[in-house]
Jmol script that loads the backbone (N, CA, C; Angstrom):
load data "model"
ATOM      1  N   UNK A   1     -36.194  37.269   3.046  1.00  0.00           N
ATOM      2  CA  UNK A   1     -34.747  37.192   3.090  1.00  0.00           C
ATOM      3  C   UNK A   1     -34.263  36.436   4.333  1.00  0.00           C
ATOM      4  N   UNK A   2     -34.925  36.682   5.464  1.00  0.00           N
ATOM      5  CA  UNK A   2     -34.537  36.006   6.700  1.00  0.00           C
ATOM      6  C   UNK A   2     -34.750  34.503   6.579  1.00  0.00           C
ATOM      7  N   UNK A   3     -35.786  34.109   5.852  1.00  0.00           N
ATOM      8  CA  UNK A   3     -36.068  32.688   5.660  1.00  0.00           C
ATOM      9  C   UNK A   3     -34.939  32.016   4.894  1.00  0.00           C
ATOM     10  N   UNK A   4     -34.424  32.695   3.866  1.00  0.00           N
ATOM     11  CA  UNK A   4     -33.315  32.138   3.085  1.00  0.00           C
ATOM     12  C   UNK A   4     -32.075  31.960   3.943  1.00  0.00           C
ATOM     13  N   UNK A   5     -31.787  32.924   4.799  1.00  0.00           N
ATOM     14  CA  UNK A   5     -30.600  32.804   5.651  1.00  0.00           C
ATOM     15  C   UNK A   5     -30.779  31.695   6.680  1.00  0.00           C
ATOM     16  N   UNK A   6     -32.019  31.513   7.189  1.00  0.00           N
ATOM     17  CA  UNK A   6     -32.283  30.418   8.128  1.00  0.00           C
ATOM     18  C   UNK A   6     -32.103  29.068   7.444  1.00  0.00           C
ATOM     19  N   UNK A   7     -32.600  28.977   6.211  1.00  0.00           N
ATOM     20  CA  UNK A   7     -32.455  27.723   5.453  1.00  0.00           C
ATOM     21  C   UNK A   7     -30.983  27.427   5.200  1.00  0.00           C
ATOM     22  N   UNK A   8     -30.232  28.450   4.822  1.00  0.00           N
ATOM     23  CA  UNK A   8     -28.804  28.265   4.545  1.00  0.00           C
ATOM     24  C   UNK A   8     -28.057  27.867   5.818  1.00  0.00           C
ATOM     25  N   UNK A   9     -28.383  28.498   6.935  1.00  0.00           N
ATOM     26  CA  UNK A   9     -27.747  28.149   8.211  1.00  0.00           C
ATOM     27  C   UNK A   9     -28.071  26.709   8.587  1.00  0.00           C
ATOM     28  N   UNK A  10     -29.317  26.307   8.371  1.00  0.00           N
ATOM     29  CA  UNK A  10     -29.708  24.937   8.687  1.00  0.00           C
ATOM     30  C   UNK A  10     -28.987  23.943   7.784  1.00  0.00           C
ATOM     31  N   UNK A  11     -28.879  24.261   6.490  1.00  0.00           N
ATOM     32  CA  UNK A  11     -28.163  23.396   5.550  1.00  0.00           C
ATOM     33  C   UNK A  11     -26.703  23.246   5.971  1.00  0.00           C
ATOM     34  N   UNK A  12     -26.081  24.349   6.390  1.00  0.00           N
ATOM     35  CA  UNK A  12     -24.678  24.293   6.846  1.00  0.00           C
ATOM     36  C   UNK A  12     -24.555  23.438   8.100  1.00  0.00           C
ATOM     37  N   UNK A  13     -25.523  23.571   8.995  1.00  0.00           N
ATOM     38  CA  UNK A  13     -25.532  22.758  10.209  1.00  0.00           C
ATOM     39  C   UNK A  13     -25.604  21.266   9.858  1.00  0.00           C
ATOM     40  N   UNK A  14     -26.542  20.910   8.969  1.00  0.00           N
ATOM     41  CA  UNK A  14     -26.684  19.508   8.563  1.00  0.00           C
ATOM     42  C   UNK A  14     -25.412  19.001   7.902  1.00  0.00           C
ATOM     43  N   UNK A  15     -24.799  19.832   7.098  1.00  0.00           N
ATOM     44  CA  UNK A  15     -23.568  19.435   6.417  1.00  0.00           C
ATOM     45  C   UNK A  15     -22.429  19.245   7.408  1.00  0.00           C
ATOM     46  N   UNK A  16     -22.277  20.175   8.344  1.00  0.00           N
ATOM     47  CA  UNK A  16     -21.173  20.073   9.314  1.00  0.00           C
ATOM     48  C   UNK A  16     -21.367  18.901  10.273  1.00  0.00           C
ATOM     49  N   UNK A  17     -22.613  18.551  10.529  1.00  0.00           N
ATOM     50  CA  UNK A  17     -22.906  17.428  11.431  1.00  0.00           C
ATOM     51  C   UNK A  17     -22.806  16.078  10.727  1.00  0.00           C
ATOM     52  N   UNK A  18     -22.631  16.090   9.409  1.00  0.00           N
ATOM     53  CA  UNK A  18     -22.499  14.840   8.664  1.00  0.00           C
ATOM     54  C   UNK A  18     -23.825  14.215   8.264  1.00  0.00           C
ATOM     55  N   UNK A  19     -24.910  14.915   8.502  1.00  0.00           N
ATOM     56  CA  UNK A  19     -26.237  14.372   8.210  1.00  0.00           C
ATOM     57  C   UNK A  19     -26.433  14.218   6.703  1.00  0.00           C
ATOM     58  N   UNK A  20     -26.057  15.235   5.953  1.00  0.00           N
ATOM     59  CA  UNK A  20     -26.253  15.183   4.501  1.00  0.00           C
ATOM     60  C   UNK A  20     -25.467  14.027   3.903  1.00  0.00           C
ATOM     61  N   UNK A  21     -24.233  13.867   4.338  1.00  0.00           N
ATOM     62  CA  UNK A  21     -23.396  12.776   3.820  1.00  0.00           C
ATOM     63  C   UNK A  21     -23.998  11.413   4.153  1.00  0.00           C
ATOM     64  N   UNK A  22     -24.439  11.243   5.403  1.00  0.00           N
ATOM     65  CA  UNK A  22     -25.032   9.963   5.822  1.00  0.00           C
ATOM     66  C   UNK A  22     -26.306   9.658   5.060  1.00  0.00           C
ATOM     67  N   UNK A  23     -27.158  10.649   4.937  1.00  0.00           N
ATOM     68  CA  UNK A  23     -28.420  10.434   4.223  1.00  0.00           C
ATOM     69  C   UNK A  23     -28.177  10.140   2.745  1.00  0.00           C
ATOM     70  N   UNK A  24     -27.209  10.827   2.168  1.00  0.00           N
ATOM     71  CA  UNK A  24     -26.874  10.575   0.758  1.00  0.00           C
ATOM     72  C   UNK A  24     -26.420   9.135   0.571  1.00  0.00           C
ATOM     73  N   UNK A  25     -25.552   8.653   1.470  1.00  0.00           N
ATOM     74  CA  UNK A  25     -25.062   7.273   1.372  1.00  0.00           C
ATOM     75  C   UNK A  25     -26.208   6.271   1.488  1.00  0.00           C
ATOM     76  N   UNK A  26     -27.115   6.519   2.423  1.00  0.00           N
ATOM     77  CA  UNK A  26     -28.242   5.608   2.625  1.00  0.00           C
ATOM     78  C   UNK A  26     -29.155   5.610   1.404  1.00  0.00           C
ATOM     79  N   UNK A  27     -29.443   6.790   0.881  1.00  0.00           N
ATOM     80  CA  UNK A  27     -30.329   6.869  -0.279  1.00  0.00           C
ATOM     81  C   UNK A  27     -29.690   6.268  -1.524  1.00  0.00           C
ATOM     82  N   UNK A  28     -28.373   6.422  -1.677  1.00  0.00           N
ATOM     83  CA  UNK A  28     -27.681   5.794  -2.806  1.00  0.00           C
ATOM     84  C   UNK A  28     -27.745   4.273  -2.658  1.00  0.00           C
ATOM     85  N   UNK A  29     -27.537   3.770  -1.437  1.00  0.00           N
ATOM     86  CA  UNK A  29     -27.617   2.326  -1.205  1.00  0.00           C
ATOM     87  C   UNK A  29     -29.015   1.804  -1.532  1.00  0.00           C
ATOM     88  N   UNK A  30     -30.038   2.553  -1.141  1.00  0.00           N
ATOM     89  CA  UNK A  30     -31.408   2.159  -1.448  1.00  0.00           C
ATOM     90  C   UNK A  30     -31.647   2.177  -2.955  1.00  0.00           C
ATOM     91  N   UNK A  31     -31.137   3.178  -3.618  1.00  0.00           N
ATOM     92  CA  UNK A  31     -31.291   3.296  -5.073  1.00  0.00           C
ATOM     93  C   UNK A  31     -30.626   2.124  -5.778  1.00  0.00           C
ATOM     94  N   UNK A  32     -29.470   1.690  -5.266  1.00  0.00           N
ATOM     95  CA  UNK A  32     -28.701   0.624  -5.909  1.00  0.00           C
ATOM     96  C   UNK A  32     -29.197  -0.778  -5.564  1.00  0.00           C
ATOM     97  N   UNK A  33     -30.145  -0.892  -4.638  1.00  0.00           N
ATOM     98  CA  UNK A  33     -30.712  -2.202  -4.302  1.00  0.00           C
ATOM     99  C   UNK A  33     -31.417  -2.766  -5.538  1.00  0.00           C
ATOM    100  N   UNK A  34     -31.060  -3.998  -5.936  1.00  0.00           N
ATOM    101  CA  UNK A  34     -31.720  -4.574  -7.110  1.00  0.00           C
ATOM    102  C   UNK A  34     -33.220  -4.785  -6.886  1.00  0.00           C
ATOM    103  N   UNK A  35     -33.575  -5.237  -5.693  1.00  0.00           N
ATOM    104  CA  UNK A  35     -34.984  -5.385  -5.358  1.00  0.00           C
ATOM    105  C   UNK A  35     -35.278  -4.440  -4.203  1.00  0.00           C
ATOM    106  N   UNK A  36     -36.102  -3.478  -4.466  1.00  0.00           N
ATOM    107  CA  UNK A  36     -36.409  -2.463  -3.462  1.00  0.00           C
ATOM    108  C   UNK A  36     -37.182  -3.093  -2.303  1.00  0.00           C
ATOM    109  N   UNK A  37     -36.802  -2.759  -1.085  1.00  0.00           N
ATOM    110  CA  UNK A  37     -37.523  -3.302   0.074  1.00  0.00           C
ATOM    111  C   UNK A  37     -38.936  -2.734   0.153  1.00  0.00           C
ATOM    112  N   UNK A  38     -39.835  -3.535   0.696  1.00  0.00           N
ATOM    113  CA  UNK A  38     -41.220  -3.081   0.844  1.00  0.00           C
ATOM    114  C   UNK A  38     -41.310  -1.945   1.861  1.00  0.00           C
ATOM    115  N   UNK A  39     -40.501  -2.024   2.876  1.00  0.00           N
ATOM    116  CA  UNK A  39     -40.509  -1.013   3.934  1.00  0.00           C
ATOM    117  C   UNK A  39     -39.265  -0.131   3.799  1.00  0.00           C
ATOM    118  N   UNK A  40     -39.374   0.925   3.022  1.00  0.00           N
ATOM    119  CA  UNK A  40     -38.226   1.802   2.777  1.00  0.00           C
ATOM    120  C   UNK A  40     -37.740   2.468   4.063  1.00  0.00           C
ATOM    121  N   UNK A  41     -38.660   2.871   4.917  1.00  0.00           N
ATOM    122  CA  UNK A  41     -38.282   3.514   6.180  1.00  0.00           C
ATOM    123  C   UNK A  41     -37.500   2.545   7.057  1.00  0.00           C
ATOM    124  N   UNK A  42     -37.940   1.297   7.145  1.00  0.00           N
ATOM    125  CA  UNK A  42     -37.225   0.296   7.934  1.00  0.00           C
ATOM    126  C   UNK A  42     -35.823   0.076   7.361  1.00  0.00           C
ATOM    127  N   UNK A  43     -35.707   0.059   6.034  1.00  0.00           N
ATOM    128  CA  UNK A  43     -34.408  -0.094   5.385  1.00  0.00           C
ATOM    129  C   UNK A  43     -33.491   1.067   5.773  1.00  0.00           C
ATOM    130  N   UNK A  44     -34.022   2.280   5.713  1.00  0.00           N
ATOM    131  CA  UNK A  44     -33.220   3.460   6.047  1.00  0.00           C
ATOM    132  C   UNK A  44     -32.797   3.421   7.507  1.00  0.00           C
ATOM    133  N   UNK A  45     -33.712   3.053   8.395  1.00  0.00           N
ATOM    134  CA  UNK A  45     -33.372   2.949   9.816  1.00  0.00           C
ATOM    135  C   UNK A  45     -32.258   1.938  10.038  1.00  0.00           C
ATOM    136  N   UNK A  46     -32.356   0.793   9.373  1.00  0.00           N
ATOM    137  CA  UNK A  46     -31.335  -0.245   9.511  1.00  0.00           C
ATOM    138  C   UNK A  46     -29.980   0.265   9.020  1.00  0.00           C
ATOM    139  N   UNK A  47     -29.982   0.949   7.893  1.00  0.00           N
ATOM    140  CA  UNK A  47     -28.749   1.489   7.333  1.00  0.00           C
ATOM    141  C   UNK A  47     -28.123   2.538   8.252  1.00  0.00           C
ATOM    142  N   UNK A  48     -28.962   3.250   8.988  1.00  0.00           N
ATOM    143  CA  UNK A  48     -28.463   4.272   9.906  1.00  0.00           C
ATOM    144  C   UNK A  48     -28.060   3.690  11.262  1.00  0.00           C
ATOM    145  N   UNK A  49     -28.313   2.385  11.466  1.00  0.00           N
ATOM    146  CA  UNK A  49     -27.868   1.727  12.687  1.00  0.00           C
ATOM    147  C   UNK A  49     -28.928   1.512  13.735  1.00  0.00           C
ATOM    148  N   UNK A  50     -30.191   1.781  13.414  1.00  0.00           N
ATOM    149  CA  UNK A  50     -31.266   1.504  14.365  1.00  0.00           C
ATOM    150  C   UNK A  50     -31.369  -0.006  14.563  1.00  0.00           C
ATOM    151  N   UNK A  51     -31.691  -0.432  15.768  1.00  0.00           N
ATOM    152  CA  UNK A  51     -31.875  -1.874  15.968  1.00  0.00           C
ATOM    153  C   UNK A  51     -33.151  -2.360  15.284  1.00  0.00           C
ATOM    154  N   UNK A  52     -33.079  -3.559  14.779  1.00  0.00           N
ATOM    155  CA  UNK A  52     -34.252  -4.165  14.157  1.00  0.00           C
ATOM    156  C   UNK A  52     -35.089  -4.826  15.251  1.00  0.00           C
ATOM    157  N   UNK A  53     -36.326  -5.160  14.968  1.00  0.00           N
ATOM    158  CA  UNK A  53     -37.124  -5.876  15.974  1.00  0.00           C
ATOM    159  C   UNK A  53     -36.448  -7.185  16.413  1.00  0.00           C
ATOM    160  N   UNK A  54     -35.765  -7.843  15.485  1.00  0.00           N
ATOM    161  CA  UNK A  54     -35.054  -9.084  15.842  1.00  0.00           C
ATOM    162  C   UNK A  54     -33.919  -8.783  16.820  1.00  0.00           C
ATOM    163  N   UNK A  55     -33.204  -7.664  16.608  1.00  0.00           N
ATOM    164  CA  UNK A  55     -32.133  -7.263  17.531  1.00  0.00           C
ATOM    165  C   UNK A  55     -32.704  -7.009  18.925  1.00  0.00           C
ATOM    166  N   UNK A  56     -33.838  -6.333  18.957  1.00  0.00           N
ATOM    167  CA  UNK A  56     -34.489  -6.023  20.232  1.00  0.00           C
ATOM    168  C   UNK A  56     -34.902  -7.304  20.952  1.00  0.00           C
ATOM    169  N   UNK A  57     -35.510  -8.230  20.219  1.00  0.00           N
ATOM    170  CA  UNK A  57     -35.931  -9.496  20.816  1.00  0.00           C
ATOM    171  C   UNK A  57     -34.738 -10.288  21.332  1.00  0.00           C
ATOM    172  N   UNK A  58     -33.654 -10.276  20.574  1.00  0.00           N
ATOM    173  CA  UNK A  58     -32.441 -10.988  20.981  1.00  0.00           C
ATOM    174  C   UNK A  58     -31.872 -10.385  22.263  1.00  0.00           C
ATOM    175  N   UNK A  59     -31.843  -9.075  22.334  1.00  0.00           N
ATOM    176  CA  UNK A  59     -31.341  -8.406  23.526  1.00  0.00           C
ATOM    177  C   UNK A  59     -32.223  -8.715  24.731  1.00  0.00           C
ATOM    178  N   UNK A  60     -33.519  -8.670  24.526  1.00  0.00           N
ATOM    179  CA  UNK A  60     -34.446  -8.918  25.623  1.00  0.00           C
ATOM    180  C   UNK A  60     -34.313 -10.344  26.147  1.00  0.00           C
ATOM    181  N   UNK A  61     -33.964 -11.281  25.282  1.00  0.00           N
ATOM    182  CA  UNK A  61     -33.820 -12.677  25.684  1.00  0.00           C
ATOM    183  C   UNK A  61     -32.456 -12.955  26.337  1.00  0.00           C
ATOM    184  N   UNK A  62     -31.537 -12.026  26.243  1.00  0.00           N
ATOM    185  CA  UNK A  62     -30.179 -12.278  26.740  1.00  0.00           C
ATOM    186  C   UNK A  62     -30.109 -12.148  28.260  1.00  0.00           C
ATOM    187  N   UNK A  63     -29.074 -12.742  28.810  1.00  0.00           N
ATOM    188  CA  UNK A  63     -28.842 -12.690  30.251  1.00  0.00           C
ATOM    189  C   UNK A  63     -28.478 -11.260  30.665  1.00  0.00           C
ATOM    190  N   UNK A  64     -27.821 -10.542  29.786  1.00  0.00           N
ATOM    191  CA  UNK A  64     -27.419  -9.165  30.085  1.00  0.00           C
ATOM    192  C   UNK A  64     -28.659  -8.315  30.363  1.00  0.00           C
ATOM    193  N   UNK A  65     -29.718  -8.523  29.611  1.00  0.00           N
ATOM    194  CA  UNK A  65     -30.963  -7.783  29.817  1.00  0.00           C
ATOM    195  C   UNK A  65     -31.493  -8.044  31.222  1.00  0.00           C
ATOM    196  N   UNK A  66     -31.485  -9.300  31.625  1.00  0.00           N
ATOM    197  CA  UNK A  66     -31.972  -9.650  32.956  1.00  0.00           C
ATOM    198  C   UNK A  66     -31.119  -8.993  34.034  1.00  0.00           C
ATOM    199  N   UNK A  67     -29.793  -8.986  33.820  1.00  0.00           N
ATOM    200  CA  UNK A  67     -28.889  -8.323  34.762  1.00  0.00           C
ATOM    201  C   UNK A  67     -29.233  -6.844  34.896  1.00  0.00           C
ATOM    202  N   UNK A  68     -29.433  -6.207  33.755  1.00  0.00           N
ATOM    203  CA  UNK A  68     -29.732  -4.779  33.756  1.00  0.00           C
ATOM    204  C   UNK A  68     -31.076  -4.482  34.400  1.00  0.00           C
ATOM    205  N   UNK A  69     -32.053  -5.330  34.169  1.00  0.00           N
ATOM    206  CA  UNK A  69     -33.351  -5.158  34.812  1.00  0.00           C
ATOM    207  C   UNK A  69     -33.222  -5.268  36.332  1.00  0.00           C
ATOM    208  N   UNK A  70     -32.449  -6.243  36.803  1.00  0.00           N
ATOM    209  CA  UNK A  70     -32.234  -6.424  38.243  1.00  0.00           C
ATOM    210  C   UNK A  70     -31.515  -5.203  38.818  1.00  0.00           C
ATOM    211  N   UNK A  71     -30.486  -4.744  38.111  1.00  0.00           N
ATOM    212  CA  UNK A  71     -29.737  -3.575  38.563  1.00  0.00           C
ATOM    213  C   UNK A  71     -30.653  -2.343  38.626  1.00  0.00           C
ATOM    214  N   UNK A  72     -31.511  -2.205  37.635  1.00  0.00           N
ATOM    215  CA  UNK A  72     -32.456  -1.081  37.613  1.00  0.00           C
ATOM    216  C   UNK A  72     -33.388  -1.143  38.822  1.00  0.00           C
ATOM    217  N   UNK A  73     -33.899  -2.330  39.133  1.00  0.00           N
ATOM    218  CA  UNK A  73     -34.777  -2.489  40.290  1.00  0.00           C
ATOM    219  C   UNK A  73     -34.045  -2.122  41.577  1.00  0.00           C
ATOM    220  N   UNK A  74     -32.787  -2.600  41.707  1.00  0.00           N
ATOM    221  CA  UNK A  74     -31.999  -2.304  42.898  1.00  0.00           C
ATOM    222  C   UNK A  74     -31.773  -0.795  43.038  1.00  0.00           C
ATOM    223  N   UNK A  75     -31.436  -0.152  41.937  1.00  0.00           N
ATOM    224  CA  UNK A  75     -31.178   1.287  41.973  1.00  0.00           C
ATOM    225  C   UNK A  75     -32.451   2.077  42.261  1.00  0.00           C
ATOM    226  N   UNK A  76     -33.563   1.625  41.722  1.00  0.00           N
ATOM    227  CA  UNK A  76     -34.834   2.294  41.995  1.00  0.00           C
ATOM    228  C   UNK A  76     -35.175   2.192  43.480  1.00  0.00           C
ATOM    229  N   UNK A  77     -34.946   1.028  44.058  1.00  0.00           N
ATOM    230  CA  UNK A  77     -35.195   0.837  45.484  1.00  0.00           C
ATOM    231  C   UNK A  77     -34.284   1.745  46.305  1.00  0.00           C
ATOM    232  N   UNK A  78     -33.030   1.824  45.912  1.00  0.00           N
ATOM    233  CA  UNK A  78     -32.069   2.658  46.639  1.00  0.00           C
ATOM    234  C   UNK A  78     -32.456   4.132  46.551  1.00  0.00           C
ATOM    235  N   UNK A  79     -32.883   4.570  45.379  1.00  0.00           N
ATOM    236  CA  UNK A  79     -33.310   5.965  45.216  1.00  0.00           C
ATOM    237  C   UNK A  79     -34.492   6.256  46.125  1.00  0.00           C
ATOM    238  N   UNK A  80     -35.445   5.350  46.171  1.00  0.00           N
ATOM    239  CA  UNK A  80     -36.618   5.534  47.025  1.00  0.00           C
ATOM    240  C   UNK A  80     -36.197   5.638  48.490  1.00  0.00           C
ATOM    241  N   UNK A  81     -35.302   4.747  48.916  1.00  0.00           N
ATOM    242  CA  UNK A  81     -34.820   4.779  50.297  1.00  0.00           C
ATOM    243  C   UNK A  81     -34.115   6.094  50.603  1.00  0.00           C
ATOM    244  N   UNK A  82     -33.280   6.560  49.681  1.00  0.00           N
ATOM    245  CA  UNK A  82     -32.549   7.807  49.902  1.00  0.00           C
ATOM    246  C   UNK A  82     -33.489   9.019  49.924  1.00  0.00           C
ATOM    247  N   UNK A  83     -34.509   8.989  49.069  1.00  0.00           N
ATOM    248  CA  UNK A  83     -35.491  10.080  49.089  1.00  0.00           C
ATOM    249  C   UNK A  83     -36.223  10.122  50.422  1.00  0.00           C
ATOM    250  N   UNK A  84     -36.576   8.943  50.945  1.00  0.00           N
ATOM    251  CA  UNK A  84     -37.243   8.875  52.243  1.00  0.00           C
ATOM    252  C   UNK A  84     -36.323   9.378  53.347  1.00  0.00           C
ATOM    253  N   UNK A  85     -35.040   9.045  53.250  1.00  0.00           N
ATOM    254  CA  UNK A  85     -34.063   9.493  54.245  1.00  0.00           C
ATOM    255  C   UNK A  85     -33.920  11.007  54.202  1.00  0.00           C
ATOM    256  N   UNK A  86     -33.903  11.575  53.002  1.00  0.00           N
ATOM    257  CA  UNK A  86     -33.802  13.036  52.864  1.00  0.00           C
ATOM    258  C   UNK A  86     -35.001  13.706  53.517  1.00  0.00           C
ATOM    259  N   UNK A  87     -36.190  13.176  53.238  1.00  0.00           N
ATOM    260  CA  UNK A  87     -37.404  13.755  53.821  1.00  0.00           C
ATOM    261  C   UNK A  87     -37.349  13.680  55.341  1.00  0.00           C
ATOM    262  N   UNK A  88     -36.913  12.542  55.877  1.00  0.00           N
ATOM    263  CA  UNK A  88     -36.866  12.400  57.335  1.00  0.00           C
ATOM    264  C   UNK A  88     -35.815  13.325  57.940  1.00  0.00           C
ATOM    265  N   UNK A  89     -34.676  13.496  57.272  1.00  0.00           N
ATOM    266  CA  UNK A  89     -33.641  14.405  57.777  1.00  0.00           C
ATOM    267  C   UNK A  89     -34.108  15.853  57.712  1.00  0.00           C
ATOM    268  N   UNK A  90     -34.810  16.209  56.638  1.00  0.00           N
ATOM    269  CA  UNK A  90     -35.343  17.571  56.537  1.00  0.00           C
ATOM    270  C   UNK A  90     -36.368  17.826  57.627  1.00  0.00           C
ATOM    271  N   UNK A  91     -37.195  16.807  57.894  1.00  0.00           N
ATOM    272  CA  UNK A  91     -38.206  16.942  58.951  1.00  0.00           C
ATOM    273  C   UNK A  91     -37.531  17.102  60.316  1.00  0.00           C
ATOM    274  N   UNK A  92     -36.512  16.313  60.554  1.00  0.00           N
ATOM    275  CA  UNK A  92     -35.792  16.388  61.825  1.00  0.00           C
ATOM    276  C   UNK A  92     -35.097  17.745  61.958  1.00  0.00           C
ATOM    277  N   UNK A  93     -34.569  18.275  60.879  1.00  0.00           N
ATOM    278  CA  UNK A  93     -33.913  19.579  60.908  1.00  0.00           C
ATOM    279  C   UNK A  93     -34.888  20.704  61.196  1.00  0.00           C
ATOM    280  N   UNK A  94     -36.100  20.588  60.651  1.00  0.00           N
ATOM    281  CA  UNK A  94     -37.122  21.621  60.893  1.00  0.00           C
ATOM    282  C   UNK A  94     -37.632  21.555  62.338  1.00  0.00           C
ATOM    283  N   UNK A  95     -37.716  20.341  62.896  1.00  0.00           N
ATOM    284  CA  UNK A  95     -38.163  20.181  64.268  1.00  0.00           C
ATOM    285  C   UNK A  95     -37.132  20.738  65.247  1.00  0.00           C
ATOM    286  N   UNK A  96     -35.852  20.649  64.873  1.00  0.00           N
ATOM    287  CA  UNK A  96     -34.788  21.116  65.753  1.00  0.00           C
ATOM    288  C   UNK A  96     -34.744  22.641  65.817  1.00  0.00           C
ATOM    289  N   UNK A  97     -35.332  23.304  64.854  1.00  0.00           N
ATOM    290  CA  UNK A  97     -35.312  24.771  64.833  1.00  0.00           C
ATOM    291  C   UNK A  97     -36.170  25.340  65.872  1.00  0.00           C
TER     292      UNK A  97
END
end "model"
wireframe off; spacefill off
backbone 0.3
color backbone group
């Protein structure tokens, strides 16, 4: 009996989150395709908004990607510097005791 209530609660969760509706739309679109794609999972991912490998390659080739990589490097360096500063301040505080 507890299993049935868990299943029902999960079904309600999926319904309230819009998952059932989204999956139904995707599966109907796949069903209505005149020529079924060879990669059904890739088709479903695309329909749900996942980036395709071509999208990923395009993003990686863009200037924005390079900007973000540079920003990430700068932030990583800053985090490292701040961590070192924290350690040195903690050490100085312990020595002062």
